[in-house]
DOVEX-430666 format. One record per residue (C-alpha): residue number from 0; residue in one letter; x, y, z. Coordinates in pm, 1 decimal. Each point is the difference from the previous one (the first is absolute). Layout:
  pos  code        xx        yy        zz
  NUM     A         X         Y         Z
...
This chain:
  pos  code        xx        yy        zz
    0     M  -12963.1  -10232.1  -10627.2
    1     R    -282.5     229.1      88.3
    2     N     -35.9     116.7     357.2
    3     S    -375.6      21.3     -25.4
    4     L    -116.1    -357.7     -36.8
    5     T    -327.4    -173.7     -48.7
    6     R    -148.3    -275.3     206.0
    7     L    -217.6    -250.5    -177.8
    8     S    -240.6    -197.0     211.9
    9     R    -105.4    -309.5    -185.1
   10     S    -239.5    -284.9      -6.9
   11     L     169.4    -275.1    -196.0
   12     T    -169.1    -333.6     -59.6
   13     L      64.3    -273.2    -254.8
   14     V    -270.7     142.9    -224.6
   15     V     -19.0     376.6      56.7
   16     L     291.6     244.6      40.7
   17     A    -106.4     345.5     115.5
   18     V     208.8     308.2      69.9
   19     L     -94.4     273.6     244.3
   20     C     232.2     302.3      28.9
   21     L      27.9     190.4     328.9
   22     D     225.5     293.1      86.0
   23     L     295.4     -81.5     224.8
   24     G     134.5     352.6      33.6
   25     A    -100.0      98.1     354.3
   26     R    -119.6    -338.0     120.0
   27     A      76.8     -93.9     358.8
   28     Q     204.7    -312.1      63.6
   29     E    -219.4    -306.1      21.2
   30     R      17.3    -324.8     191.7
   31     P      31.6    -343.2    -161.9
   32     S    -300.6    -135.4     192.6
   33     P    -231.0      92.2     285.2
   34     K     162.7    -264.1     219.9
   35     L     368.9      83.0     -28.4
   36     T     161.9     340.1     -26.2
   37     F     344.5      58.6    -144.5
   38     E     118.9      86.2     350.9
   39     E    -119.9    -338.3     130.6
   40     L     170.1    -186.3    -282.6
   41     A     320.2     196.6      59.5
   42     R     -15.0     -77.7     371.6
   43     S     -38.0    -370.7     -78.1
   44     F     314.2      21.4    -216.1
   45     I     198.2     175.2     275.9
   46     D    -116.0    -246.8     266.3
   47     R     118.1    -292.1    -214.1
   48     H     329.0     140.4    -126.5
   49     C     120.6     223.3     281.9
   50     K    -152.9     -19.6     345.9
   51     K    -360.6      -8.9     108.6
   52     G    -104.1     352.6      87.1
   53     A     329.5     149.0    -118.2
   54     P     -14.6     361.2    -119.9
   55     V      46.6      62.1    -369.0
   56     T     332.9     171.3      66.6
   57     E     140.3    -332.2     120.8
   58     C    -102.9    -188.7    -312.6
   59     A     198.6     151.7    -288.8
   60     F     -46.0    -154.1    -344.8
   61     D     364.4     -98.3     -50.4
   62     T       5.7    -158.5     345.8
   63     V    -307.5    -206.9     -84.0
   64     I     156.5    -110.8    -329.4
   65     E     321.7    -107.9     171.5
   66     K    -175.4    -186.3     281.0
   67     S    -300.8    -159.8    -168.5
   68     Y      89.9     -49.3    -367.3
   69     A     235.9    -235.2    -177.7
   70     R     221.9     176.2    -253.8
   71     F      86.4    -140.1    -342.4
   72     D     256.8     208.7    -190.3
   73     L     -42.9    -111.2    -359.1
   74     G     198.1     276.6    -168.3
   75     L    -238.0     255.4    -150.1
   76     F    -260.4     -87.9     263.9
   77     A      18.2      -9.3     378.1
   78     V    -295.2    -220.1      95.9
   79     H    -148.2      -1.9     351.3
   80     Y    -242.9    -266.0     123.7
   81     P    -163.9     -25.7     346.0
   82     V     160.9    -288.0     188.7
   83     E    -323.2     -87.5     182.3
   84     F    -130.8    -159.9    -321.4
   85     L     306.9    -210.8     -74.3
   86     E    -133.1    -295.1     201.8
   87     D    -269.8     -42.8    -267.2
   88     K     137.0    -235.5    -269.1
   89     G    -246.0     123.5    -261.5
   90     K     101.8     361.0      52.5
   91     C     367.9     -98.1      -6.9
   92     E     -51.3    -164.1    -337.9
   93     A    -174.7     312.6    -125.6
   94     L     293.4     207.1     126.3
   95     R     246.2    -227.2    -179.5
   96     G    -195.3      47.7    -323.8
   97     V       3.4     377.2      40.4
   98     L     374.9       9.0      67.5
   99     L      67.7    -217.7    -304.1
  100     G    -218.0     232.7    -206.3
  101     L     198.7     303.3     113.5
  102     V     327.8    -170.1     -88.6
  103     D    -149.9     -68.3    -343.9
  104     V     -83.8     371.9     -22.3
  105     E     364.6      81.6      63.7
  106     Q     111.8    -241.4    -270.2
  107     R    -243.4     157.9    -247.9
  108     W      94.7     349.2     116.0
  109     L     363.6     -84.4     -64.5
  110     D     -92.1    -101.1    -355.7
  111     W    -176.4     333.9     -39.2
  112     V     279.2     224.9     126.9
  113     E     299.0    -201.1    -121.1
  114     P     -75.4    -214.3    -306.8
  115     V     368.6     -90.7     -35.9
  116     A     169.1     -89.1     328.7
  117     P     373.7      44.4      59.6
  118     A     203.0    -305.9     -97.0
  119     D     119.6     -63.5     354.9
  120     D    -335.1      77.0     164.1
  121     T    -122.3    -223.5     282.8
  122     L    -330.3     178.8      68.1
  123     H    -215.4    -236.8    -204.0
  124     K     165.1    -299.7     169.8
  125     D     -50.3     153.9     343.6
  126     L    -369.6      64.8     -70.6
  127     A     -40.5    -359.7    -117.0
  128     A     174.3    -129.4     313.6
  129     M    -217.3     215.5     225.6
  130     R    -313.1    -121.6    -178.2
  131     A     101.8    -365.2      33.1
  132     W      68.4      48.1     370.6
  133     I    -344.2     151.8      61.6
  134     K    -169.2    -271.7    -202.4
  135     G     177.9    -268.9     202.2
  136     W    -104.1     120.6     346.1
  137     K    -121.7    -279.9     222.9
  138     S    -334.5       4.5     173.3
  139     G      32.3     168.4     337.9
  140     A     302.1     205.6    -102.3
  141     F    -142.5     297.5     188.8
  142     S    -106.8    -183.7     312.7
  143     N     241.2     186.2     228.9
  144     L      -2.6     334.9    -174.3
  145     E    -258.2     163.1     227.5
  146     R     229.0     -46.5     300.2
  147     A     319.5      98.6    -179.7
  148     A     163.1     326.8     103.9
  149     D     104.6      81.9    -357.3
  150     K    -272.2     -77.3    -252.2
  151     D     214.8      50.8    -307.6
  152     W     -49.2    -309.5    -216.1
  153     L     374.1     -61.1     -40.2
  154     V      45.7      -2.0     376.6
  155     A    -310.0    -204.2      78.9
  156     L      22.0    -258.6    -280.3
  157     K     379.5     -40.1      12.5
  158     P      70.8     -78.7    -366.8
  159     D     344.1    -118.6     -97.1
  160     A     261.0     266.3     -67.0
  161     A     -33.9     -20.3    -379.9
  162     I    -371.8      85.8      11.8
  163     G      53.5     275.2     253.9
  164     D     267.9     156.7    -217.5
  165     A    -220.1     -29.0    -311.0
  166     V    -288.9     180.0     173.7
  167     K     230.1     283.5     108.7
  168     R     150.0      32.7    -348.9
  169     V    -348.6      19.4    -153.6
  170     Q     -91.0     280.8     238.5
  171     S     315.5     194.7     -78.3
  172     A     -12.5     -51.3    -376.8
  173     L    -366.8      82.0     -64.4
  174     L      19.9     325.2     196.2
  175     S     328.7     109.0    -156.8
  176     T     -11.9     343.2    -164.6
  177     E     334.6     -74.0    -160.4
  178     R    -148.4    -288.5    -193.4
  179     F    -360.9     111.3     -56.0
  180     T    -145.4     340.0     -82.0
  181     F    -351.8     -79.9     122.2
  182     V       4.1     -94.0     370.1
  183     P    -179.3     125.2     313.5
  184     T     109.6     359.8      47.0
  185     D      64.5     -44.0     372.4
  186     G     223.6    -302.1     -59.5
  187     K    -232.2    -227.8     198.8
  188     A    -207.2    -299.2    -104.3
  189     A    -373.0      50.0     -45.6
  190     R    -151.3     -82.6     339.6
  191     V    -288.2    -246.2     -27.6
  192     L    -206.5    -102.2     302.0
  193     L    -238.8    -293.4     -41.0
  194     C    -329.9     -35.1     189.7
  195     P    -121.7    -363.3      -3.3
  196     T    -358.1      72.9     118.0
  197     R    -257.9     276.8     -38.6
  198     R       9.1      61.0     375.2
  199     D     378.2      37.0      -2.1
  200     F     -25.1     238.5    -296.9
  201     M    -266.4     221.5     160.5
  202     E     175.3       8.2     338.0
  203     L     324.3     109.5    -164.4
  204     L    -178.7     263.7    -207.6
  205     S    -169.3     131.6     313.8
  206     Y     324.4      -3.2     199.5
  207     G     172.7     194.7    -276.2
  208     G    -257.5     275.3      32.3
  209     L      38.2      11.0     375.7
  210     V     376.0      57.1      -9.3
  211     D       5.8     225.9    -306.7
  212     E    -248.5     280.9     -63.0
  213     A      80.3       0.1    -372.9
  214     A     -75.6    -373.4     -20.5
  215     R    -326.5      60.0     186.0
  216     T    -106.2     256.2    -260.7
  217     R      91.4    -234.0    -285.8
  218     N    -132.3    -327.3     133.2
  219     W    -276.4      38.5     258.7
  220     W    -298.5     -24.2    -231.8
  221     S    -293.0    -239.2      -6.1
  222     I     106.1    -115.0    -347.6
  223     S     331.8    -128.8     136.6
  224     A    -182.7    -314.6     116.1
  225     D      16.0    -110.9    -365.3
  226     W     357.7     106.3     -70.9
  227     T     279.2    -244.8     -73.5
  228     Q     294.2     235.2      55.2
  229     F      95.0     321.0     175.3
  230     W     318.7     180.1     101.5
  231     I     168.5      92.8     327.0
  232     D     279.5     241.4     -90.3
  233     R     211.8    -192.7    -255.4
  234     T    -146.3    -342.6      81.9
  235     V    -269.8    -150.1    -219.2
  236     C    -228.3    -223.4     207.9
  237     I    -165.6    -271.7    -206.5
  238     A    -299.4    -213.9      90.6
  239     L      15.5    -370.0     -86.6
  240     E    -379.1     -41.2      14.3
  241     Y    -292.6     174.7    -165.0
  242     T    -310.5      96.3     191.9
  243     P    -246.8    -293.4      12.6
  244     W    -260.2     -64.6    -268.7
  245     E    -265.7     -50.9     262.2
  246     G      -9.2     369.8      83.7
  247     S     160.4     221.0     260.0
  248     D     152.7    -147.9     313.7
  249     P     -16.5     277.6     262.7
  250     E     290.8    -149.7     197.4
  251     F     210.3    -100.6    -303.2
  252     R      36.5    -359.1     118.9
  253     T     -57.4    -157.1    -342.4
  254     G     144.5      51.4    -344.2
  255     L      -2.1    -136.9    -352.4
  256     A     311.1    -183.6    -115.9
  257     M     155.7     164.0    -304.4
  258     T      58.2    -347.8    -141.2
  259     K    -379.1     -26.6     -36.0
  260     L      33.2     184.5    -330.8
  261     S     324.1    -161.6    -114.7
  262     P     256.9    -240.7     151.6
  263     T     255.6     279.8     -35.9
  264     G    -235.6     274.6     121.7
  265     T     190.7      83.0     318.9
  266     V     334.9      11.5    -177.3
  267     Q    -143.5     214.8    -280.0
  268     H    -140.4     250.0     247.7
  269     V     323.5      36.1     198.3
  270     V     213.3      15.0    -314.2
  271     Q    -218.0     273.4    -150.2
  272     Q      -0.8     215.8     314.0
  273     A     369.5     -56.5      74.8
  274     A      98.2      78.6    -360.3
  275     L    -200.2     323.0      10.5
  276     A     163.9      89.6     332.5
  277     L     341.8     -63.5    -153.3
  278     L     -75.4     220.6    -300.6
  279     R    -120.6     280.5     223.0
  280     Q     305.4     -17.9     224.0
  281     C     224.7      10.8    -303.8
  282     A    -176.4     318.9    -117.1
  283     P    -174.8     145.2     308.3
  284     T     -53.1     351.7    -134.8
  285     V    -178.9    -107.4    -317.9
  286     S    -378.6       6.2       0.1
  287     E    -176.7    -332.1     -34.9
  288     S     -88.0     -74.2    -361.7
  289     T    -196.5    -262.1    -184.3
  290     L     320.1    -141.6    -145.8
  291     D     200.1     -53.1     319.1
  292     R    -299.5    -198.6     127.0
  293     A       9.0    -187.4    -330.4
  294     L     367.8     -85.0      55.4
  295     A     -86.1    -158.3     335.2
  296     S    -289.5    -188.4    -161.3
  297     A     217.7    -124.4    -285.3
  298     L     267.9    -108.9     245.1
  299     T    -264.3    -195.7     192.2
  300     L    -121.4    -163.3    -319.8
  301     Q     349.4     -95.3    -111.5
  302     V      91.8    -142.8     340.6
  303     C    -323.6    -183.8      79.8
  304     G    -115.7     -91.3    -350.6
  305     E    -340.4     161.8      58.7
  306     F    -146.0     319.5     136.9
  307     T    -329.6     -45.9     184.2
  308     T      36.4     225.7     303.2
  309     I    -279.9     214.5     134.9
  310     D     148.7     346.6     -28.3
  311     N    -139.6     140.0     322.1
  312     A      85.5     359.1      80.4
  313     G     159.5     139.0     310.7
  314     S     216.2     277.2     133.2
  315     V     302.2      48.8    -221.7
  316     S     331.2     132.3     125.6
  317     T     367.7       9.0     -81.1
  318     S     305.8      91.9     200.2
  319     G     -40.9     359.3    -112.4
  320     A    -366.4      54.3     -83.1
  321     R    -342.0    -105.3     117.3
  322     T    -356.9      18.5    -119.3
  323     A    -334.1     -12.1     172.8
  324     P    -207.5    -317.4      19.4
  325     Y    -175.2     -77.7    -322.7
  326     E    -236.3    -238.0    -174.1
  327     R      50.7      91.9    -356.0
  328     F     139.3     -81.8    -339.7
  329     V      68.8     229.0    -291.7
  330     P       7.1    -208.9    -319.2
  331     G     193.6     155.5    -282.7
  332     G     147.8     266.1     224.3
  333     N    -295.2     231.4     -66.1
  334     P      30.0     270.3     269.2
  335     K    -352.9     127.6     -60.7
  336     G    -169.1    -292.6     163.1
  337     G      -6.4    -362.2      80.3
  338     T     -79.6    -141.0     335.5
  339     L     -40.0    -364.7      75.0
  340     P    -134.0    -167.5     311.8
  341     A     235.0    -226.5     188.8
  342     I     -69.1    -362.2     -82.9
  343     K    -166.7    -173.2     289.9
  344     A      75.0    -365.8      60.8
  345     D    -366.7     -94.7     -36.0
  346     S      21.5      97.5    -367.7
  347     Q     311.5    -196.3     -85.3
  348     N    -183.0    -274.0    -188.4
  349     A    -128.4     265.4    -238.4
  350     I     340.4     165.6     -32.6
  351     V     179.7    -324.2     -75.2
  352     E    -245.4     -72.6    -281.4
  353     N      32.7     343.5    -158.5
  354     H      58.4     -44.2    -372.6
  355     W     312.8     217.9       1.1
  356     R     164.7    -251.2     237.3
  357     K     -57.3    -299.0    -224.5
  358     G     293.2    -242.4      25.4
  359     G     145.1     172.4     305.2
  360     G     257.3     178.7    -212.4
  361     K     181.3    -315.2    -106.1
  362     D      -0.9     136.2    -357.2
  363     R      70.8     356.5     119.6
  364     F    -377.5      64.5     -24.3
  365     L      22.2     -14.7    -379.0
  366     T    -314.7    -214.1     -38.5
  367     P    -245.8     226.7     186.8
  368     L     153.9     315.6    -148.4
  369     R     -19.7    -141.2    -353.0
  370     E    -363.0     -99.1      54.2
  371     G     -87.4     340.6     145.6
  372     Q     175.3     171.9    -292.1
  373     K    -198.9    -202.5    -255.4
  374     L    -329.7      77.3     169.0
  375     G      97.3     364.2      36.9
  376     A      74.2      29.2    -371.2
  377     K    -346.1    -138.1     -84.3
  378     E    -172.8     249.1     229.2
  379     A     208.8     297.0    -118.3
  380     K     -49.8     -34.6    -372.9
  381     G     208.1     231.3    -214.9
  382     K     252.2      69.6     273.9
  383     D     352.7    -132.9      43.3
  384     P     -55.1    -376.1      51.0
  385     L     311.1     -24.4     216.1
  386     A     -95.0     259.6     257.2
  387     N    -345.9    -101.3     127.4
  388     F     -87.7    -236.3     286.5
  389     L    -345.8    -107.2     109.4
  390     L     -96.8      34.0     365.5
  391     L    -288.5    -187.2     160.6
  392     G    -206.2     119.7     292.3
  393     D    -350.2     -34.3     141.5
  394     G    -127.3    -167.7    -316.0
  395     G     134.0     270.3    -231.8
  396     K     300.3      71.6    -221.2
  397     H     241.2     288.8     -23.5
  398     V     302.5      53.6    -223.5
  399     V     321.7     158.6     126.0
  400     Y     285.9      82.0    -228.6
  401     A     372.6      68.7       5.6
  402     P     214.1     183.3      89.2
  403     F       5.3    -124.1     358.9
  404     F     357.0     122.2      56.9
  405     G     175.7     328.0     -56.7
  406     P    -119.3     360.1      -3.2
  407     H    -306.0     -60.8    -215.4
  408     A    -145.2    -258.6     241.1
  409     S    -133.4     287.8     211.2
  410     E    -208.4     116.9    -294.3
  411     Q    -211.4    -314.3       3.9
  412     E    -348.6       0.7     143.3
  413     Y     -37.3    -210.3     311.8
  414     P    -245.2    -290.4     -35.6
  415     P    -343.9      16.1     165.5
  416     P     -25.0    -131.5     361.2
  417     A    -148.7    -333.3    -108.8
  418     F     325.2     -80.1    -183.8
  419     V     259.2     131.8     246.0
  420     I      80.0    -337.9     153.8
  421     D      32.0    -172.6    -336.5
  422     Y     220.4     288.3    -116.5
  423     A     226.9     -44.5     301.2
  424     E      26.0    -373.3     -70.6
  425     F      71.0      71.5    -366.6
  426     F     274.0     250.8      79.4
  427     R     157.6    -229.6     259.1
  428     S      47.1    -266.0    -269.0
  429     Y      86.8     254.2    -269.8
  430     R     281.7     174.1     185.6
  431     T     146.6    -328.5     131.8
  432     S      -3.7    -144.8    -350.6
  433     F     161.8     316.5    -137.2
  434     V     300.2     -27.1     233.6
  435     C      37.4    -372.5     -75.2
  436     W     -13.8      85.0    -371.2
  437     L     273.6     260.0      44.9
  438     A     218.7    -259.7     172.6
  439     D     -53.9    -268.3    -264.5
  440     H     -87.6     183.5    -324.3
  441     G     102.7     361.9      49.8
  442     D     277.5     -23.2    -261.2
  443     A      84.0    -191.6    -315.9
  444     T     126.0    -320.4     167.4
  445     P     -47.7    -167.4     339.0
  446     A     360.3      82.1      96.4
  447     A     -36.3     363.6    -105.6
  448     S    -333.2      22.2     182.0
  449     K     157.4    -128.9     320.2
  450     E     286.7     250.1     -22.4
  451     K    -230.1     295.0     -75.1
  452     F    -230.9     -91.0     285.8
  453     S     297.9     -27.6     234.8
  454     K     108.6     345.4    -110.6
  455     L    -347.6     127.6      83.4
  456     V       4.9    -145.7     351.7
  457     R     346.0     142.3      64.8
  458     A    -115.2     338.1    -129.9
  459     L    -268.8      17.4     266.3
  460     S     268.0     144.9     224.9
  461     T     -15.2     316.3    -212.6
  462     C    -370.1      57.5      66.1
  463     T     -94.7     312.0     193.8
  464     P    -332.5     167.0      80.0
  465     D      49.0     201.4    -320.2
  466     R     138.9    -287.9    -203.7
  467     S    -263.8    -272.9      -7.3
  468     F      34.2    -369.6     -63.9
  469     E    -186.9      51.0    -328.0
  470     V     263.9     250.5    -118.0
  471     V     279.5    -242.5      86.3
  472     V    -173.3    -280.8    -191.1
  473     S     -22.0     218.0    -309.3
  474     E     368.3      95.3      23.1
  475     V     116.5    -359.0      36.1
  476     Y    -206.4    -133.8    -290.2
  477     G      41.2     296.9    -233.9
  478     V    -372.0      46.6     -64.4
  479     P    -277.6     148.0     214.0
  480     I    -168.7    -233.3     245.5
  481     S    -322.7      87.5    -179.3
  482     G    -161.7     248.2    -234.0
  483     K    -337.7     158.4     -55.4
  484     D     -79.1    -278.8    -244.9
  485     G     173.3    -255.2    -222.3
  486     T     109.3     241.3    -270.4
  487     T     339.1      42.7     166.1
  488     D     228.3    -276.1     121.6
  489     S     -15.7     -69.4     373.8
  490     L      58.1    -284.9     241.2
  491     E    -367.6     -29.0      87.8
  492     W    -108.9     -46.1    -362.1
  493     R     273.8    -258.1     -52.7
  494     F    -143.8    -177.8     303.3
  495     L    -352.5      24.1    -146.0
  496     K     124.7    -161.4    -320.5
  497     W     151.2    -281.1     207.0
  498     I    -334.9     -57.5     169.6
  499     Q    -170.5     -13.3    -341.0
  500     S     252.6    -253.7    -128.9
  501     G     -77.8    -229.9     291.4
  502     K     361.8    -117.4      20.5
């Protein structure tokens, strides 16, 4: 990731999408609104979770987590949820859905990293038992959790011994380096902290900057009012609401339900962010790439059956590396350019209707990609009919062409500003579809495809800053991930042929 980043101020409506680029390099830290400073939001957090007027030194992050958050150890994920919201039945149901979704992620992840389980394995049975237990929780199960001294779910909910043992076995098995080659490098579950409201999210973000100078540098920006995730050390903090459609709320008292866009919207969002956090903790020294983001997107699609999230940007971090705040997107991995404004909630109607999202990914985005490929071939007469895709923007048309992966992607010209947003939407669908294609059609038969894809996921543990994900893909599949064009065999051109076939 580049250290010198670009801020894009934007005016997004349902009809016009405009992009304005401003330099972020030496910009002073900004406030989220003229009414509330980050310090005031942080003080509100401390007053609620520690003691009114307490100094910051008496309100350590781990202490707050232990005192004010319920803990759900699912195996690969350690989920934390503020107990003050557990009296709300609607929020409890949303939490149940998220936890079930994360268990489903673990079941899918297990299929990825171990396509053939040991004959005497109980892990799949334990995951199924844990899922059934969560699904069967009675209303009001958390009614006494806020007052409990130990807010671990096994202590507070008192499951029978069989369930308790199953949960502990899941934790031990999924983090085992003896059994799996691709696990969190520090031996700990990915730490996921959920923020039920926009106010809770912004207070936590502000508090993080007050107790940690590095977090302040990463997160205290005016644009963070639109973020849906950020990091405090090795904890990814995830919002469960978008900013409201009606415009900015200077006190962050209102939010837009993620289920507004899809019944599974909240689960999709948490699954995507948690999966990306897991991948980054399994390989913390490897730079973020377009394809590890695609793995998280494909995992979300496979678990939830659709992929309709608003991919809002935020501060990205891992247990060993951090980046500055950003509002950007680099389609195709082109290092020479490519900035994208963060997607504001008041534009979500337009985003949901974008033609590259047609069908919500239920067909792995084959339909919109096939249509865009056909239209691209008509506009780019005489060129490779497989490689061209038609972008739409501000009443005009623009053709982009493969390769979008591999070393030659950086040789492509970046589309004009009027088409940047449509390009980002195209590449979001394109890369997600590519990973799904690898999993299902990357080899001669479905069984062989599953095994080869599993080998790829396991091989991610061999990635280094000098050994990219793209290199590993090429080694596993025996052909380059892409080429300069279709004259040589490559995975990307096989994928393009699959799009053309429409199957």
